[in-house]
N, C-alpha and C positions, 0 to 999 in steps of 0.2 A: 359694608361699610368701615374699612379699615384704620383706625385710629395711630399714630406710632406716636411717643412722646420720649424727649428724654430730656435733662436737665446739664444745663450746659454753664458752668460757671471760667468766664473770662478771665484771667489774671498777667497783667502787662502786656496785655495785648496791643494799646495803643491807637485803637479805636475809637470814636465818638459812636451813642447808640447809634442814631445815622445812620454810618459807615457799616455796622453791625448786622442790623437788622436783613437786610438784603444778603448778605451772604449765609446769617442765617436760614433764610428761605431757601436761596437758592438751594443749600443743602439740603434739607428738606424735601424740595421739591426731586432732586434728583435720586433723593433712595425710596421716595415714594412710585417714580417710575422705576428702581432697579427690582421694587416689592412686586411691582407690576409684570415685570418681565421676569424675574426667574423664580421670581417664591411663588408666585400664584399660579402658575404649571403646577407646579406640584403635587397641586390638592386633588387635582385629579387622575390622580397616579394611585399604586397599589402603597409603594413604599411612604406616599405622604398620609393616605389613610393611616398606614399605621403611625407615622411620626407623629399625626394632630391628634391620632384617637378618636376616629370617628365612632359610631353607633355599630354595631355588627348588624347588617341585613340579615330576615330571617331565609331559610333556606328557599321558601314556595316564592320570592319577590326574586333573589338572583336567578332560581331558574327559569323564571318566567322571563325574566329579562335578558336571560342566554338566548332564552328561545326566541324572545320577539325580536331584541336589537343585536342578538349576535356577540356582544362582550359583557363583561363582567362589571370594565370599568366604576370606581366610586363619585358618586356624582355627576353621573352622566346617566341620561338613558336615550334620547335622540343626538344630543353633541350642539344642540340648538345653543343653548347655555355656556357652554363651555367655551365655544366659538366666540359668543359674545359678549363674555369675560375677558377673553385674553384680544380681544380685538377694540374693543373703546376704552381706551385710558383718559382714566378722569381724577388727575391727584391736583389737590389742592392743600397748597402748601400757606403753612404762616411760617414767623419768629417760631413760635410755641410748637411747631407738629407737622405733621401731614396726614391729610384725610385721602383715602385712597378710594372711589365711589364705582361699587364693581358692579356691573349690568348685566345681571344672571336669573330674571323672573321668575324661571321657575324654580330656583332655589328658596324663593320666599314664602311660595304656599305650603300651605298645611297636607299632605301628599297619604294616600291610602299607605302606604307602605308600611311596614312596621320591623321593629328593630329584633333582632332575636332573644335579647331578654326578656325586656319589659314589654314587649309587645307594643309600645306607643309607636310614636311617627317620630324617626330622627329630626333633628333640627341640623337643616342640610346649612341652613344663615351659617347658625354658630361655628360648625364643622368648615364651611370655608374660609369663614374669620381668622381662626385660630392660627396660631403664631409659636411657633417651639420656643426650647428656651437658645438652642442652636441658632435659627432665626433672629433673636431680639438680639443677642451679640452682633452676630455678622451687620445687622441692621444699625447696629450703635458704629461700632467699630467704623463702618462706611459713612456717617456723619460724621465723623469726628475724622477720620480722614478727608474727606471732602471740604470742612471747614477749611483742613489745618492746612491745605494746595491753595486755597483762597487767599488764608491768610498771609503763607509764603508769598504770591503771585504780588500780593499788594506792596511787598519789599517797603519796609518803612522804618525800617532799622532794628537793630535790639533783638533778645530773647521773646521769642511769642509762643507759649506753649497755650496746648486750651488742657485743661481738667476737666474730665467729664464723670460724669455721678450718676 
């Protein structure tokens, strides 16, 4: 479950709270859907493993995975959890943020796999939920742009800019 939050201050927007809340909720929902479509797939790539700082797996595990499954992709054994995670989109938006529920059962359980450094099982759930600094900036800009587009579409006259903190 990924939780995305940001503080928004409306200055001179001219909307009531009742009008403002659906705009914010809609922006968070679109941002959650964007995360699911564009950022989640990166987690199953070698570049994503490097970007999000996945724990290194043991050499024995990587050799066994390559021999049995024919690949070395991160967070993937058979591909079932990856397919489920990418296919089922469950975005729960509120005016305060968005929660994306990722259906990947195999990533929630302890495995006998060990990391190369500690010998402990890697926390694959935490690795899947990781967000890089670049991703957080991208998501924040997306929320800002979506809200600003909706505010501009309402065309209430006057200057309406949002201050994002």
